N, C-alpha and C positions, 0 to 999 in steps of 0.2 A: 263190276269193273275188273280188268285184268292187268297184271304186271308181268312184263316180258323182258327178254334180253334181245337186243339187236346188235349184231356185230358191225364193226366199221365197214366191212366188206359188203354187207347187205344194205347199208344206208342208201347207196345210189339206186339199188334195185327198188327199194321202197319209194324213193322219190320219183323214179320213172313211172311206177305204177300209179302214184297219185297224180302225176302230170297227165297221164292218159285219161283220167276221169274228171279232173278239175283244172281250173286255173290255179297254179301254185306260185305263191310269192314268197321270197326268201331273201335273207341279207346278201347283198351284192356290193362289192367294192366298185366305186365309180371314180370319175376324175375329180379329185378333191373332196369327195364326200361319199359316204356309204348310205344305202337306203334299201328298202324292200322293193325288189323288182320281180317281174314275172320270169320264171325260169323255164327252160325247155328240157326235153329228154336228154339225159347224159350230162347235164350241167350240175355241178356241185356248188352249193351256196357257200358263203364264207361263214362257217359254223362257229368260228372263234372270235367274232367281233360283236360289238354293240353298235348298231347303226347310228349315224348322225341324225337321221330323221326317223320318227316313229311310224308305225304302220297305220296310224289313225286315218289317213286319207284313203285307204283301201275300202273302208266302210263308211266313214263320214266324208263324202266327196268334197274336195275343195271348191268346186263349182258344180252345181247340179240343177237341171231344169225341173221345176216342181209342178208346172202346169203351162198350158197354152190356151189361148182363147181366140175366138173368131166370131165376128158379128155377121149374122145372116138374116134373111127376111123373116125367119121365125123367132129371132131373138139372139141370144148369146150362147154359143156352144163352148163349154169349158172342158178341156181334156187333161186329165192328170198326167204327171210325168211317169217315167218307167218305175213301176213298183214291183218288178220281178228281180229279185236279187240274183247276182251271178254266183254260181257254185264255185267256191274257191277255198283253198287251204293257205293259211298264213303260217309258214314253217320257220322255225328257228327264232320265234319271238321270245324276248326275255321276260321273266316273271313280272317286272315292273310295268312293261308295256302291255302285257297281257292283262294285268290287274287294272290298268287304266280304262279298259273297255267297260268294266263294271261301274265306273263313274260316269262315262259318257252315255251309258245305257239309261241312266236315271231320268234325264229330261226327255229323251226321245221315246222311251217306253212308258211314259206317264199315261195312265189309262184315261185321264181327263183330256189329254191332247196328244195322242200317239202320232209319231212321225213315221208314216208307212214306208217311205223309201229307206230310211235308216234301218228300220226293223227288218225289212226284206233283205238288205245286204248283210245285216248281222246274223240273221237266222240261216242264211245260205252259206255262211263262212264257218270254217273250223279252224281253231287256233291250236297249233302244236308248239308248246312252250319248251324252250331249252334252258334248264337251270344253269346258273352261273357257277363256274368252278374257280373263279377268281373275282376280285372286286377292284374297281378303279378307286383312286384316292378320293374321288368326288361322290362315290356312292353312299347313300344314307337310307336305303329302304328299310333297314332294321329299326330305324328311329320312328317310322310312321306305320308300324304294324306289318310291314312286309318282310320278306326274307329272300336271300339269293336262290334258295331252292323251293320257294313257295309253289305249291301245286295249284296253278291257275290254268284256265283255258280248257280245251277238250282232251288234249293229250299232253302229258308231261314227260320229259326225258332228260336224263343227265349222263354226261360222259364220265364213265368210271373206268379209268385205265384202258382206254382204247376200245371200249364197247359201251353201248348205251342201255341204261335201265329205262324202260318205257312203260308208262302207266296210263291207262285210259281213265278219264275223269268224268266223262259223260257218255251217253249212248252214241252220240255223234262220233266221239273219239274212239269208242270201242269198235265201231264199224270200220274205221280207217285201219285198225290193227287186224281185225278178223278177216277183212277182204284180202289181206296179204299174210295170212297166218303162217305159211310155210317159211317165211323169212325170219320168223321169231322163234325163240326157245324160252323155256320156263326160267324165271328168275329164282335164284336161291336166296336163303336168308343172309348169306355172306354178301351177296350183291346189294341187297337192301341196306345192310349195315354199312357198307362202303359208301353208299350214297348219303346216308345220314351223317357219317363222319365228315365227308367233304363239305356238306352243307353247313355243318357246325363250325368247321375251320374257317370257311369264308365269312360266315356271319361274325365270328369273333375277331376277324381282322378289320372289320369296319368300324369307323368312329361312331360314337353314340351322341346324339343330339337330344337334349331334354326339351322337346317341343311342348310338353305338358305345362311347363313353366313359361308363361308369356314373357316375363322379364328376361329369362335366359335366351329366349328366341330374339327378343329385341336387341340383346347385347351383340348378336351376330352382325347387326347392321349399324353398330356404333362408330365404325370407321368412316366418318363423314367425308374425309378427303378421298377415300377410295370410291365411295358411291358417287361423290360429286364428279370424279373423273369419268366414271361410266356414264353419268347423266349428260355430261358435256358432249360425249360422242354419240349419244342416242339420236337417231334420225327418224324415229317413229315409224320404222319400217315394218314392225310387227313380227319380225323373224323369230323373236324369242317365244312368242305365243304360238306361232305356227309350228315350231318344233316341240312344243309342249304336248305330251300325249293326252292331257286331260282338258285342254282348253276347247270349248265347243261354241263360242260366240259366233253368230252368223248375221249377215245382213241379207235383205231381200231387195231385188231390183226388177223392174219391168222394162222390157225392150219391145219395140214395135210401134204401132200407130193406133189411131182410134178404131180401126177396123179389125186388126188382128195383132197378136203379140205373144210374148212368152214371159214367164216369170221365173227368175233364177234365184237360187240360194247360194251364197258364197261365204267363205270364212271371213270373219271380222276379228278385230283385235282391239283390246282396251288400250293398247299403246298408240293407236292412231289418234292424232290430235283432234280429228273430227268425230271420234267415236261417240255414238249415242246422240249425235246432234240431228235434229229434224229440220225441215224447211224453216227458213227464217232465223236460223242460228239457235234454236231452242235446244 
């Protein structure tokens, strides 16, 4: 694996090169919310924000056709959904969001029941992680084994005083750097020391939650009035689970008639009042 320096001036050139060969999704400010959007050549993403919605939907599609069927004189023909992943780069993903894919991978990469469409999208995607150089007051990654500078994804990068320390973490990530080698220079020991210092400073600024102690964790929810207030406002819309990077519940529905139809998989939420109910109210 390689560790390099990318100047702020060369960042756009690297992005443009990636856009020429891949679909590139990066943080973009929208009307009222920020999210990962496909960017075009010459477009600079919002590198200093944490998006309101995670990039989960780029790989685990919110709605996806998993098969179609048709009855013909010879029987029933079943055609699988698209199992060809789209070659894409998810750029500027934060370590916590990048780490979340290691959790959603577990059920979908299960060798006993692999999910081919998810695996195809995942294998065709490269994650370029941007380390956090500051923390929100609500951040708590250090309490669950993470870190603001955790090296996750395929490429890891950190802003160190106007330039980026960039490190490949996988063969896929190394290809993204080597294909644009002229834009990078060698990193020095001082560069790596600066990145380590920034990471430690951000980690030390974050609150520590003792999640190993179940009683201590329960104590966080002892404000009954507060939680009751939130409960009273809950509409079972499922938005909280949809913006959660690690929620992967889904439902399956069939559309069509007795002659032909399609089967779709769509996100589900444990916050829906009818969650997990089958026909007859079971």
